[in-house]
PATIKE-772584 format. One record per residue: residue number from 1; x negated, y negated, z negated of N, C-alpha, C in turn. Coordinates in steps of 0.1 Angstrom, whole numbers, m for minus. Each point is the difference from the previous one (the first is absolute). Layout:
N
(NUM, (X, Y, Z), (X, Y, Z), (X, Y, Z));
...
//
This chain:
413
(1, (m351, 29, m25), (8, m10, 8), (7, 7, 12));
(2, (m6, 9, 6), (6, 7, 12), (12, 8, m5));
(3, (m1, 7, m11), (11, 7, m6), (12, m9, m3));
(4, (m3, m11, m6), (10, m10, m4), (7, m5, 13));
(5, (m7, m3, 10), (6, m4, 13), (9, 10, 6));
(6, (m4, 13, 0), (8, 11, 5), (13, 1, m8));
(7, (m2, 1, m14), (12, 1, m8), (10, m12, 2));
(8, (m6, m12, 0), (8, m12, 1), (8, m1, 13));
(9, (m7, 4, 11), (7, 0, 13), (11, 10, 0));
(10, (m2, 12, m6), (11, 9, m1), (12, m5, m8));
(11, (m3, m7, m11), (10, m6, m8), (8, m11, 7));
(12, (m7, m8, 8), (6, m10, 8), (9, 6, 11));
(13, (m4, 11, 6), (8, 7, 10), (13, 5, m7));
(14, (m2, 5, m12), (12, 5, m7), (9, m11, m4));
(15, (m5, m12, m4), (8, m11, m3), (8, m4, 12));
(16, (m6, 0, 12), (7, m3, 13), (12, 10, 2));
(17, (m3, 13, m3), (10, 10, 2), (12, m2, m9));
(18, (m3, m4, m13), (11, m2, m9), (8, m13, 4));
(19, (m7, m10, 5), (7, m12, 5), (9, 4, 11));
(20, (m4, 9, 9), (7, 5, 12), (13, 7, m5));
(21, (0, 6, m12), (12, 6, m5), (12, m9, m1));
(22, (m3, m13, m2), (11, m9, m1), (8, m2, 13));
(23, (m7, 3, 11), (8, 0, 13), (8, 13, 0));
(24, (m5, 11, m5), (7, 12, m1), (13, m1, m9));
(25, (m2, m6, m11), (12, m3, m9), (10, m8, 8));
(26, (m4, m10, 7), (9, m9, 7), (8, 8, 11));
(27, (m7, 8, 8), (6, 7, 10), (10, 10, m6));
(28, (m4, 7, m11), (9, 10, m6), (12, m6, m5));
(29, (m1, m12, m6), (12, m6, m6), (9, m6, 11));
(30, (m6, m6, 10), (8, m6, 11), (8, 11, 7));
(31, (m7, 12, 3), (7, 10, 7), (11, 7, m7));
(32, (m1, 1, m13), (10, 7, m8), (12, m9, m5));
(33, (m1, m13, 4), (11, m10, m4), (5, m5, 13));
(34, (10, m9, m1), (7, m5, 11), (m7, m12, 6));
(35, (2, m2, 13), (m7, m10, 8), (2, m14, m6));
(36, (12, m3, m6), (3, m13, m4), (m8, m4, m13));
(37, (m8, 9, m5), (m8, m3, m12), (m15, 1, 3));
(38, (m4, 0, 13), (m14, 2, 3), (m9, m11, m4));
(39, (4, m13, 3), (m8, m11, m4), (m2, m1, m15));
(40, (10, 4, m8), (0, 0, m14), (m11, 9, m5));
(41, (0, 12, 6), (m10, 11, m5), (m14, m5, 4));
(42, (m2, m5, 12), (m13, m5, 3), (m5, m12, m9));
(43, (9, m9, m3), (m3, m11, m9), (m4, 6, m14));
(44, (7, 9, m5), (m4, 6, m13), (m14, 7, 0));
(45, (m2, 7, 11), (m13, 6, 1), (m12, m9, 2));
(46, (2, m11, 7), (m10, m11, 1), (m2, m6, m13));
(47, (11, m3, m7), (m1, m6, m13), (m8, 9, m10));
(48, (3, 13, 0), (m6, 9, m10), (m16, m1, 2));
(49, (m5, 1, 12), (m14, 1, 2), (m7, m14, m3));
(50, (7, m11, 4), (m6, m13, m2), (1, m4, m15));
(51, (11, 2, m6), (2, m3, m14), (m9, 9, m8));
(52, (0, 13, 3), (m8, 9, m8), (m14, m3, 0));
(53, (m6, m3, 11), (m15, m4, 0), (m3, m12, m8));
(54, (9, m10, 1), (m3, m13, m8), (2, 3, m15));
(55, (11, 6, m4), (2, 3, m14), (m11, 9, m5));
(56, (m4, 10, 7), (m11, 9, m4), (m13, m8, m2));
(57, (m2, m9, 9), (m12, m9, m1), (1, m9, m12));
(58, (11, m6, m2), (2, m10, m11), (m2, 6, m14));
(59, (6, 12, m2), (m1, 6, m13), (2, 15, m1));
(60, (7, 6, 10), (3, 14, m1), (m12, 9, m1));
(61, (m10, m3, 8), (m13, 8, 0), (m6, 0, m14));
(62, (0, m11, m6), (m7, m1, m13), (9, 4, m12));
(63, (13, 3, 3), (8, 7, m10), (m2, 15, 1));
(64, (m1, 4, 13), (m1, 15, 2), (m14, 4, m4));
(65, (m10, m8, 2), (m14, 3, m3), (m5, m11, m10));
(66, (4, 1, m12), (m3, m11, m9), (m14, 1, m6));
(67, (m7, 11, 1), (m13, 2, m6), (2, 4, m15));
(68, (4, m10, m8), (3, 3, m14), (15, m4, m2));
(69, (7, 9, m7), (14, m2, m3), (1, m9, m12));
(70, (m2, m13, 3), (m1, m9, m11), (13, m5, m6));
(71, (12, 3, 6), (13, m4, m5), (6, 11, m8));
(72, (2, 12, 5), (4, 12, m7), (m8, 11, 4));
(73, (m8, 5, m9), (m10, 10, 3), (6, 12, 8));
(74, (m6, 3, 11), (4, 11, 9), (13, m2, 7));
(75, (7, m11, m2), (13, m2, 6), (1, m12, 8));
(76, (m6, m11, m4), (0, m13, 7), (m12, m8, m1));
(77, (m6, m4, 11), (m11, m9, 0), (0, m9, 11));
(78, (m9, m10, 1), (0, m10, 11), (m14, m6, 0));
(79, (m6, 2, 12), (m14, m5, 1), (m1, m14, 5));
(80, (12, m7, 1), (0, m14, 5), (5, m1, 14));
(81, (4, m13, 4), (6, m2, 13), (m10, 0, 11));
(82, (4, 4, 12), (m8, m1, 12), (m10, 11, 1));
(83, (m8, m1, 11), (m10, 11, 3), (m14, m6, m3));
(84, (m7, 7, m9), (m14, m4, m3), (m7, 12, m5));
(85, (m10, 5, 8), (m7, 12, m4), (m9, m2, m12));
(86, (m3, m12, m4), (m8, m3, m12), (m14, m2, 3));
(87, (m7, m7, m9), (m14, m4, 2), (m9, 13, 1));
(88, (4, 11, m6), (m8, 12, m1), (3, 9, 11));
(89, (8, m4, 10), (4, 9, 11), (m11, 5, 8));
(90, (m1, 12, 2), (m10, 6, 9), (7, 10, 9));
(91, (0, m3, 13), (8, 9, 9), (m6, 14, 1));
(92, (m13, 1, m3), (m6, 14, 1), (4, 9, m11));
(93, (4, m6, m12), (4, 8, m11), (16, 0, m2));
(94, (7, m10, 5), (14, m1, m2), (7, 13, 6));
(95, (9, 6, m9), (7, 12, 4), (m10, 11, 4));
(96, (m11, 1, m6), (m10, 10, 3), (m5, m1, 14));
(97, (0, m12, 6), (m4, m1, 14), (10, 4, 10));
(98, (12, 2, m4), (10, 5, 9), (5, m10, 10));
(99, (1, m13, m5), (6, m10, 8), (m2, m13, m7));
(100, (2, m11, 6), (m2, m13, m6), (12, m5, m8));
(101, (m1, m9, m9), (11, m6, m7), (11, m5, 9));
(102, (m4, m6, 11), (10, m6, 9), (8, 10, 7));
(103, (m7, 11, 4), (8, 11, 6), (9, 7, m10));
(104, (m5, 1, m12), (9, 6, m11), (13, m8, m1));
(105, (m1, m13, m1), (12, m8, m1), (9, 2, 12));
(106, (m5, 0, 12), (9, 0, 12), (6, 14, 1));
(107, (m7, 11, m3), (6, 13, 1), (11, 2, m11));
(108, (m3, m5, m12), (10, 1, m11), (12, m9, 3));
(109, (m2, m12, 6), (10, m9, 4), (10, 6, 9));
(110, (m4, 8, 9), (9, 7, 10), (9, 10, m8));
(111, (m6, 6, m10), (8, 10, m8), (11, m8, m7));
(112, (m3, m12, m6), (9, m7, m8), (13, m4, 9));
(113, (m2, m4, 12), (11, m4, 8), (9, 12, 4));
(114, (m6, 12, 0), (8, 12, 3), (11, 2, m10));
(115, (m2, m2, m13), (11, 2, m10), (12, m8, 3));
(116, (m2, m13, 5), (12, m8, 3), (6, 4, 13));
(117, (m8, 5, 9), (6, 5, 13), (9, 12, m2));
(118, (m2, 8, m10), (8, 11, m3), (14, m5, m4));
(119, (0, m10, m8), (13, m7, m4), (7, m5, 12));
(120, (m7, m6, 9), (6, m7, 12), (9, 10, 8));
(121, (m5, 12, 3), (9, 9, 7), (12, 5, m7));
(122, (m1, 2, m13), (12, 5, m8), (11, m10, 0));
(123, (m3, m13, m1), (10, m11, m2), (4, m6, 14));
(124, (m3, 6, 11), (2, m6, 13), (15, m2, 2));
(125, (3, m10, 8), (13, m3, 6), (11, m7, m9));
(126, (m4, m3, m13), (10, m7, m8), (m6, m9, m11));
(127, (m13, 0, m2), (m6, m8, m10), (m3, m14, 5));
(128, (2, m10, m8), (m4, m14, 4), (m15, m1, 1));
(129, (m4, m7, 10), (m15, m1, 3), (m7, m7, m12));
(130, (7, m10, m6), (m6, m7, m11), (m2, 10, m12));
(131, (11, 8, m2), (m1, 10, m11), (m11, 10, 2));
(132, (m1, 5, 12), (m11, 10, 3), (m14, m7, m2));
(133, (m2, m12, 5), (m13, m6, m1), (m4, m2, m15));
(134, (10, m4, m8), (m3, m2, m14), (m3, 13, m7));
(135, (8, 10, 3), (m2, 13, m6), (m14, 6, 3));
(136, (m3, m1, 13), (m13, 5, 5), (m11, m7, m6));
(137, (1, m13, m1), (m11, m8, m7), (m2, 4, m14));
(138, (11, 1, m8), (m1, 3, m14), (m5, 15, m2));
(139, (4, 9, 9), (m4, 14, m2), (m14, 2, 3));
(140, (m5, m7, 11), (m14, 1, 3), (m9, m8, m10));
(141, (5, m10, m6), (m7, m8, m9), (m1, 6, m14));
(142, (10, 7, m4), (0, 5, m14), (m1, 15, 0));
(143, (10, 7, 6), (2, 15, m3), (m12, 7, 7));
(144, (m3, m2, 13), (m10, 8, 6), (m14, m1, m6));
(145, (m5, m12, m2), (m14, m1, m5), (m1, 5, m14));
(146, (10, m1, m9), (0, 4, m13), (m1, 16, m1));
(147, (9, 6, 8), (0, 15, 0), (m13, 5, 6));
(148, (m5, m7, 11), (m12, 4, 6), (m12, m1, m10));
(149, (0, m10, m8), (m11, m2, m10), (m1, 11, m10));
(150, (11, 7, m3), (0, 11, m9), (m9, 12, 4));
(151, (m1, 1, 13), (m8, 11, 5), (m13, m5, 8));
(152, (3, m7, 11), (m12, m4, 8), (m8, m11, m6));
(153, (6, m8, m9), (m7, m10, m7), (m6, 4, m13));
(154, (0, 13, m3), (m6, 5, m12), (8, m1, m13));
(155, (14, m1, 2), (9, m1, m11), (2, 14, m7));
(156, (11, 0, m8), (2, 12, m8), (4, 13, 7));
(157, (5, m1, 12), (3, 12, 8), (m13, 8, 3));
(158, (m11, m8, 2), (m13, 7, 5), (m6, 9, m11));
(159, (3, m2, m13), (m4, 9, m10), (12, 2, m10));
(160, (10, 5, 6), (13, 1, m7), (m1, 8, m13));
(161, (m7, 11, 0), (m2, 8, m12), (m14, m1, m5));
(162, (m9, 1, 9), (m15, m1, m3), (m7, m4, 12));
(163, (m13, m2, m2), (m9, m4, 11), (0, 10, 11));
(164, (3, 13, m3), (0, 10, 10), (14, 4, 5));
(165, (10, m6, m6), (14, 3, 5), (8, m12, 1));
(166, (1, m5, 13), (7, m12, 3), (9, 3, 12));
(167, (8, m10, 3), (9, 0, 12), (m8, 1, 12));
(168, (5, 6, 11), (m7, 0, 13), (10, m3, 11));
(169, (m4, m10, 7), (9, m4, 12), (m10, m6, 10));
(170, (m5, 9, 9), (m11, m4, 9), (3, m12, 8));
(171, (11, m1, 7), (3, m11, 9), (14, m7, m2));
(172, (7, 5, m11), (12, m8, m4), (13, 6, 3));
(173, (2, 13, m2), (13, 6, 1), (10, m6, m10));
(174, (m6, m3, m12), (7, m7, m11), (m3, m15, 0));
(175, (m12, m4, 0), (m4, m13, m2), (4, m10, 12));
(176, (2, 6, 11), (5, m9, 12), (14, 5, 4));
(177, (1, 12, 3), (13, 5, 6), (12, 1, m10));
(178, (m3, 6, m11), (11, 0, m10), (3, m13, m6));
(179, (m10, m8, m2), (2, m14, m5), (10, m7, 10));
(180, (m3, 0, 13), (9, m6, 10), (13, 7, 0));
(181, (0, 14, m1), (13, 7, 0), (9, m3, m12));
(182, (m6, m2, m12), (8, m3, m11), (6, m14, 2));
(183, (m8, m9, 5), (6, m14, 3), (11, 1, 10));
(184, (m1, 8, 10), (10, 1, 10), (13, 6, m6));
(185, (m2, 10, m9), (12, 6, m6), (8, m9, m9));
(186, (m7, m8, m7), (6, m10, m9), (8, m11, 8));
(187, (m7, m5, 10), (7, m11, 8), (12, 6, 7));
(188, (m1, 11, 6), (12, 5, 8), (12, 4, m10));
(189, (m4, 3, m12), (11, 3, m10), (8, m13, m3));
(190, (m7, m11, m1), (7, m13, m3), (6, m6, 13));
(191, (m6, 3, 11), (4, m6, 13), (12, 6, 5));
(192, (2, 13, m1), (12, 6, 5), (m2, 5, 14));
(193, (9, 8, 5), (m2, 6, 14), (5, m10, 11));
(194, (m5, 3, 12), (5, m8, 11), (15, 2, 3));
(195, (6, m10, 6), (14, 2, 3), (1, 11, 10));
(196, (9, 10, m2), (2, 11, 9), (m9, 12, m3));
(197, (m8, m1, m10), (m9, 12, m3), (8, 11, m6));
(198, (10, m3, m9), (8, 10, m6), (15, m3, 2));
(199, (7, 11, 3), (15, m2, 2), (7, m2, m13));
(200, (13, m1, 0), (8, m3, m12), (m1, 11, m10));
(201, (m4, 12, 4), (m1, 12, m9), (m15, 2, m5));
(202, (m8, m10, 5), (m14, 1, m4), (m9, 9, 8));
(203, (6, 5, 11), (m8, 9, 10), (m9, m9, 8));
(204, (m13, 4, 1), (m10, m8, 7), (3, 1, 15));
(205, (m1, m11, 7), (2, m1, 15), (m13, m4, 6));
(206, (m3, 6, 12), (m12, m4, 7), (1, m13, 6));
(207, (m11, m8, m2), (m1, m13, 7), (m12, 1, 9));
(208, (2, 3, 13), (m12, 3, 8), (m9, m11, 2));
(209, (m13, 4, 1), (m11, m10, 2), (1, m5, 15));
(210, (m7, m11, 2), (1, m6, 13), (m11, 6, 10));
(211, (m11, 6, m5), (m10, 3, 9), (m9, 11, m7));
(212, (5, 13, 2), (m8, 11, m6), (m13, 2, 6));
(213, (m2, m2, 13), (m14, 1, 5), (m10, m10, m6));
(214, (5, m12, m4), (m9, m9, m6), (m3, 5, m14));
(215, (10, 6, m7), (m3, 5, m13), (m10, 12, 1));
(216, (1, 8, 10), (m10, 11, 2), (m14, m6, 2));
(217, (m1, m11, 7), (m13, m6, 2), (m5, m5, m13));
(218, (9, m6, m8), (m4, m5, m14), (m5, 11, m9));
(219, (6, 12, 1), (m5, 11, m8), (m14, 5, 4));
(220, (m2, 0, 13), (m13, 4, 5), (m11, m10, m3));
(221, (4, m13, 0), (m9, m10, m4), (m4, 1, m15));
(222, (10, 3, m8), (m2, 2, m14), (m9, 12, m3));
(223, (2, 11, 7), (m8, 11, m1), (m15, m3, 3));
(224, (m2, m7, 11), (m13, m5, 3), (m6, m9, m11));
(225, (9, m9, m5), (m5, m9, m10), (m4, 7, m13));
(226, (6, 12, m2), (m3, 7, m12), (m15, 5, 0));
(227, (m6, 1, 12), (m14, 4, 1), (m8, m11, m8));
(228, (4, m12, 1), (m6, m11, m8), (4, 0, m15));
(229, (13, 2, m2), (6, 0, m13), (m7, 10, m9));
(230, (m1, 13, 4), (m6, 10, m7), (m15, 1, 2));
(231, (m4, m1, 13), (m14, 0, 3), (m8, m11, m6));
(232, (6, m11, m1), (m7, m12, m7), (m1, 2, m15));
(233, (9, 8, m5), (0, 2, m15), (m11, 9, m5));
(234, (m7, 6, 9), (m13, 6, m3), (m10, m10, m5));
(235, (2, m12, 4), (m8, m12, m4), (m15, 1, 5));
(236, (m2, 8, 10), (m13, 0, 7), (2, 8, 13));
(237, (m10, 1, 7), (0, 8, 13), (m5, 14, m2));
(238, (1, 5, m12), (m5, 14, m3), (6, 9, 10));
(239, (m8, 7, 8), (5, 8, 12), (9, 12, m5));
(240, (m5, 7, m10), (8, 12, m4), (13, m4, m6));
(241, (0, m9, m9), (12, m3, m8), (10, m8, 9));
(242, (m5, m9, 9), (9, m7, 9), (6, 10, 10));
(243, (m7, 9, 5), (5, 10, 10), (11, 8, m7));
(244, (m3, 5, m12), (10, 9, m7), (12, m8, m3));
(245, (m1, m13, m4), (12, m8, m3), (8, m2, 13));
(246, (m6, m2, 11), (8, m2, 12), (7, 13, 5));
(247, (m7, 11, m3), (6, 13, 4), (13, 3, m9));
(248, (m2, m2, m13), (11, 3, m9), (12, m10, 2));
(249, (m3, m12, 4), (10, m10, 3), (8, 4, 12));
(250, (m7, 4, 10), (8, 4, 12), (8, 13, m1));
(251, (m6, 10, m7), (7, 12, m2), (13, m2, m8));
(252, (m1, m8, m11), (12, m2, m8), (10, m7, 8));
(253, (m4, m10, 8), (10, m7, 9), (7, 10, 9));
(254, (m8, 8, 7), (6, 10, 9), (10, 9, m7));
(255, (m4, 5, m11), (9, 10, m8), (12, m7, m5));
(256, (m1, m13, m4), (12, m7, m5), (10, m2, 11));
(257, (m5, m4, 12), (9, m2, 11), (8, 13, 4));
(258, (m8, 11, 1), (6, 13, 4), (11, 4, m10));
(259, (m4, 0, m13), (10, 5, m10), (12, m9, m2));
(260, (m2, m13, 2), (12, m9, 0), (9, 3, 11));
(261, (m5, 2, 12), (8, 3, 12), (8, 13, m2));
(262, (m8, 11, m5), (7, 13, m3), (10, m1, m11));
(263, (m3, m8, m10), (10, m1, m11), (13, m7, 5));
(264, (m2, m10, 8), (12, m7, 6), (8, 9, 9));
(265, (m7, 9, 7), (7, 10, 9), (8, 9, m9));
(266, (m6, 5, m11), (7, 10, m9), (12, m7, m7));
(267, (m3, m12, m5), (11, m7, m8), (11, m6, 9));
(268, (m4, m5, 11), (10, m8, 8), (2, 6, 14));
(269, (m7, 11, 4), (0, 5, 13), (m3, m10, 11));
(270, (m11, m8, m4), (m3, m11, 9), (m15, m2, m1));
(271, (m7, 1, 12), (m14, m4, 0), (m2, m15, 1));
(272, (0, m6, m12), (1, m15, m1), (m14, m6, 2));
(273, (m2, m8, 10), (m13, m6, 2), (m4, m9, m11));
(274, (10, m8, m5), (m4, m9, m11), (m4, 7, m13));
(275, (5, 12, m3), (m4, 8, m11), (m14, 6, 3));
(276, (m3, 3, 13), (m13, 5, 4), (m10, m11, m3));
(277, (3, m12, 5), (m9, m11, m2), (m3, m4, m15));
(278, (11, 0, m7), (m2, m3, m15), (m6, 11, m7));
(279, (1, 12, 5), (m7, 12, m6), (m15, m2, 2));
(280, (m4, m5, 12), (m14, m3, 2), (m5, m10, m10));
(281, (7, m11, m2), (m4, m10, m10), (0, 5, m14));
(282, (10, 9, m3), (0, 6, m13), (m12, 9, m3));
(283, (m4, 7, 10), (m12, 8, m1), (m13, m9, m2));
(284, (0, m11, 7), (m11, m10, m2), (0, m5, m14));
(285, (11, m4, m5), (1, m6, m14), (m4, 11, m10));
(286, (5, 12, 2), (m2, 11, m9), (m15, 3, m2));
(287, (m7, 0, 11), (m15, 4, 0), (m8, m11, m5));
(288, (5, m12, m1), (m8, m12, m3), (m7, 0, m14));
(289, (7, 6, m9), (m6, 1, m14), (m12, 9, m1));
(290, (m1, 10, 8), (m11, 10, m1), (m6, 4, 13));
(291, (0, m9, 10), (m5, 4, 13), (m15, 4, 0));
(292, (m7, m5, m10), (m15, 3, 0), (m3, 13, m8));
(293, (10, 6, m7), (m2, 11, m8), (6, 13, 6));
(294, (9, m1, 10), (7, 12, 4), (m7, 7, 11));
(295, (2, 13, 1), (m4, 8, 11), (11, 0, 11));
(296, (m3, 3, 12), (10, m1, 11), (13, 7, m3));
(297, (m1, 12, m5), (13, 7, m2), (8, m6, m11));
(298, (m7, m5, m10), (7, m7, m11), (7, m13, 5));
(299, (m7, m7, 9), (6, m12, 6), (13, 3, 8));
(300, (m1, 12, 7), (12, 4, 7), (12, 3, m9));
(301, (m3, 6, m11), (10, 3, m10), (6, m13, m6));
(302, (m9, m9, m3), (5, m13, m6), (9, m7, 11));
(303, (m4, 0, 12), (8, m7, 10), (13, 8, 3));
(304, (m1, 13, 0), (12, 9, 2), (11, m2, m10));
(305, (m4, m3, m13), (9, m3, m10), (6, m14, 1));
(306, (m9, m9, 4), (5, m14, 2), (11, m2, 10));
(307, (0, 8, 11), (10, m1, 10), (14, 3, m5));
(308, (3, 11, m7), (13, 2, m5), (4, m11, m11));
(309, (m11, m5, m7), (3, m10, m10), (6, m13, 7));
(310, (m5, m3, 11), (6, m11, 8), (14, 2, 4));
(311, (3, 12, 5), (14, 3, 4), (9, 0, m12));
(312, (m4, 6, m11), (8, 1, m12), (2, m14, m6));
(313, (m11, m8, 1), (0, m14, m6), (11, m9, 7));
(314, (1, 2, 14), (10, m8, 7), (14, 4, m5));
(315, (2, 13, m1), (13, 5, m5), (3, m5, m14));
(316, (m10, 0, m9), (2, m5, m13), (4, m15, 0));
(317, (m6, m8, 8), (3, m14, 0), (14, m2, 6));
(318, (4, 8, 10), (14, m1, 5), (10, 4, m10));
(319, (m3, 10, m8), (9, 5, m11), (1, m11, m10));
(320, (m10, m8, m3), (0, m11, m10), (5, m13, 6));
(321, (4, 0, 13), (4, m12, 8), (m10, m11, 0));
(322, (m13, 4, 1), (m11, m9, 2), (m4, 0, 14));
(323, (m1, m12, 6), (m2, m1, 14), (m15, m4, 3));
(324, (m7, 9, 6), (m14, m2, 4), (m1, 2, 15));
(325, (0, m10, 8), (1, 2, 15), (m11, 8, 6));
(326, (m12, m1, m6), (m12, 6, 6), (m5, 12, m8));
(327, (6, 4, m11), (m5, 11, m8), (m12, m3, m8));
(328, (m2, m13, m4), (m12, m4, m7), (m1, 7, m14));
(329, (11, 1, m7), (0, 6, m13), (m4, 15, 0));
(330, (7, 8, 8), (m4, 14, 1), (m15, 2, 4));
(331, (m4, m8, 10), (m14, 2, 5), (m10, m5, m11));
(332, (1, m12, m4), (m11, m6, m8), (2, 3, m15));
(333, (12, 0, m5), (1, 2, m15), (1, 15, m3));
(334, (9, 8, 7), (1, 14, m4), (m12, 8, 4));
(335, (m5, m3, 13), (m12, 8, 4), (m13, m6, m7));
(336, (0, m12, m4), (m11, m6, m8), (m1, 7, m14));
(337, (12, 3, m6), (0, 7, m13), (m5, 14, 2));
(338, (5, 7, 11), (m4, 14, 3), (m15, 0, 2));
(339, (m5, m8, 8), (m15, 0, 3), (m8, m2, m12));
(340, (4, m9, m9), (m8, m3, m12), (0, 13, m9));
(341, (12, 6, m2), (1, 12, m8), (m8, 12, 6));
(342, (m1, 0, 14), (m7, 11, 7), (m15, 0, m4));
(343, (m5, m12, m3), (m14, 0, m5), (m2, 8, m12));
(344, (10, 0, m9), (m1, 8, m12), (2, 15, 2));
(345, (5, 3, 12), (3, 14, 3), (m12, 6, 9));
(346, (m5, m8, 9), (m9, 5, 10), (m14, m7, 0));
(347, (m1, m11, m8), (m13, m7, 1), (m11, 6, m8));
(348, (m12, m7, 0), (m12, 6, m5), (1, 2, m15));
(349, (9, m8, m7), (2, 2, m15), (14, 6, m3));
(350, (5, 7, 10), (14, 6, m2), (1, 8, m12));
(351, (12, m2, m6), (3, 7, m13), (10, m7, m7));
(352, (5, 6, m12), (11, m6, m7), (m3, m14, m5));
(353, (m12, m2, m5), (m4, m14, m6), (0, m10, 11));
(354, (m6, 3, 12), (m1, m10, 11), (14, m2, 5));
(355, (8, 10, 1), (14, m2, 5), (8, m9, m9));
(356, (m2, 2, m13), (8, m9, m10), (m5, m14, 1));
(357, (m13, m2, 2), (m6, m14, 2), (7, m6, 12));
(358, (0, 7, 11), (6, m5, 12), (14, m3, m2));
(359, (8, 9, m7), (14, m3, m2), (2, m12, m9));
(360, (m8, m1, m11), (2, m11, m9), (m3, m13, 7));
(361, (m10, m1, 8), (m3, m13, 7), (10, m3, 11));
(362, (6, 10, 6), (11, m2, 9), (12, m6, m7));
(363, (2, 5, m12), (12, m5, m8), (m3, m14, m5));
(364, (m12, m3, m5), (m3, m13, m4), (1, m10, 11));
(365, (m5, 4, 12), (1, m9, 11), (15, m3, 4));
(366, (7, 11, 0), (15, m2, 3), (7, m9, m10));
(367, (m3, 2, m12), (7, m8, m11), (m4, m15, 2));
(368, (m13, m2, 2), (m5, m14, 2), (7, m6, 12));
(369, (0, 7, 11), (5, m6, 12), (15, m2, m1));
(370, (7, 9, m6), (15, m1, m2), (3, m13, m8));
(371, (m7, m1, m11), (2, m12, m9), (m3, m13, 7));
(372, (m12, m1, 5), (m4, m13, 6), (7, m2, 14));
(373, (3, 11, 7), (7, m1, 12), (14, m5, m2));
(374, (7, 5, m11), (13, m5, m4), (0, m15, m4));
(375, (m10, m3, m8), (m1, m14, m4), (m2, m10, 12));
(376, (m9, 4, 9), (m3, m8, 12), (13, m1, 8));
(377, (7, 11, 3), (12, 0, 8), (11, m8, m6));
(378, (2, 1, m13), (11, m8, m6), (m4, m14, m1));
(379, (m13, m3, m1), (m4, m14, 0), (2, m6, 13));
(380, (m3, 7, 11), (2, m5, 13), (14, m2, 4));
(381, (8, 10, m5), (15, m1, 3), (6, m12, m7));
(382, (m5, m4, m12), (5, m11, m7), (m3, m13, 6));
(383, (m11, m1, 7), (m4, m13, 6), (3, m2, 15));
(384, (0, 10, 8), (2, m1, 14), (11, 10, 5));
(385, (4, 10, m8), (9, 10, 4), (m8, 11, 8));
(386, (6, 11, 1), (m7, 11, 7), (4, 3, 14));
(387, (13, m2, 3), (6, 5, 12), (7, m10, 8));
(388, (m2, 1, 13), (7, m9, 9), (15, 3, m1));
(389, (9, m10, 5), (14, 3, m1), (4, 9, 11));
(390, (13, 5, m1), (4, 10, 10), (0, m4, 14));
(391, (4, m13, 3), (0, m5, 13), (m14, 0, 6));
(392, (m10, m4, m8), (m14, m1, 5), (m6, 14, 2));
(393, (4, 10, m8), (m5, 13, 2), (6, 6, 13));
(394, (13, m3, 2), (6, 5, 12), (m6, m5, 13));
(395, (m3, m13, 0), (m6, m6, 12), (m15, 3, 1));
(396, (m6, 4, m10), (m14, 3, 0), (m9, m10, m6));
(397, (m11, 4, m7), (m8, m9, m7), (m9, m9, 9));
(398, (m2, 5, 12), (m8, m8, 9), (6, m14, 3));
(399, (13, 0, 2), (7, m12, 3), (3, m8, m13));
(400, (4, 8, m11), (5, m6, m12), (m12, m6, m8));
(401, (m11, 7, 0), (m12, m5, m8), (m11, m7, 8));
(402, (0, 3, 13), (m11, m6, 8), (4, m8, 12));
(403, (13, 1, 3), (5, m8, 11), (m5, 3, 14));
(404, (m4, 13, 2), (m5, 4, 13), (2, 15, 2));
(405, (m2, 5, 12), (1, 14, 3), (m13, 6, 4));
(406, (m2, 13, m2), (m12, 6, 4), (m2, 2, 15));
(407, (11, 2, 7), (0, 3, 14), (8, m11, 8));
(408, (m5, m4, 11), (7, m10, 8), (12, 7, 7));
(409, (10, m8, 4), (11, 5, 8), (m3, m3, 14));
(410, (m3, 11, 8), (m3, m2, 14), (11, 4, 9));
(411, (12, 1, m6), (12, 3, 9), (3, m12, 9));
(412, (5, 3, 12), (3, m10, 9), (15, m3, m1));
(413, (4, m13, m3), (14, m4, m1), (5, m4, 13));
//
């Protein structure tokens, strides 16, 4: 009982840290966008966490952890609506005594909301609030729990080739970050770029953020929150494994930030703080798939590669005329893919077979998210539309969608 209490308290602390990440996401998005859209961004982030928890309670948790895949073997199952540990529930044996059923739900519920938060940043400053709310609801309800069930729920990813050779994604480089990143990529493709992002020749133009110090605070909060994101994914308070996980997480983040800044300097002759910050996040996303398996130097290598991936990813999106105001797609999708593949290169089961399993599951996840993300986006576009009109975008979504401003006017007339 004492061990259960220790493990459960650690998991609850990690749950609180992951919850705290939503403040980090909010700060990051607010700072990298314009002041006239601040209320809109805050509203979306409040909606994501509130809606996400309720949906995950209602049915998402039991889709992701169905027990038996009674609908389509290994692909889709459902344990029923609501939360119910069952008549045979024993908290001393549940999850091998790592935590209680209720802590399990709350920790996983925080992860579910993160996938929609990734979409929020990418679509900032031009999406209708009704469209975002409906997209986020459908994505968290359908796409995220189904993909999660394939691995964490005991689906076909977990024994992709055999009982000894399955997909590995420790804390969600693919199952959380890439799932959210694919959704973001699909929505911004159909949504289009912000007014003024590209000139008549298609050259990208900078749209400065309103508060870079606030964004910097958001990144540091996210880094702290990752102690819970990865540390909690140990699923116990095991001292050796938890400590190693936190070390590799921090080293990858540090390496990602440094190499992103250096890459930006080499490519653009500019020590870009926003690239530095997103490089830190890219390193965090990259290490998330294998944080419990890597040695410190390996974690540094993974993070060091993630940094340039972020910088190159931003350039690729600009080349494709895709507008992502916060860099969500390079950070969460591109670095999520890299981190997942890195398990096949550096992990405990590294080798050709493991790499190919990682690659195949990344591809299957991408295909599923693209298909269902497209269906969801087109469905939402057909019933409520995706984008505010040009006049509303120019005046800002705070006034157009919410009828208020984030900051009072204290000027003396």
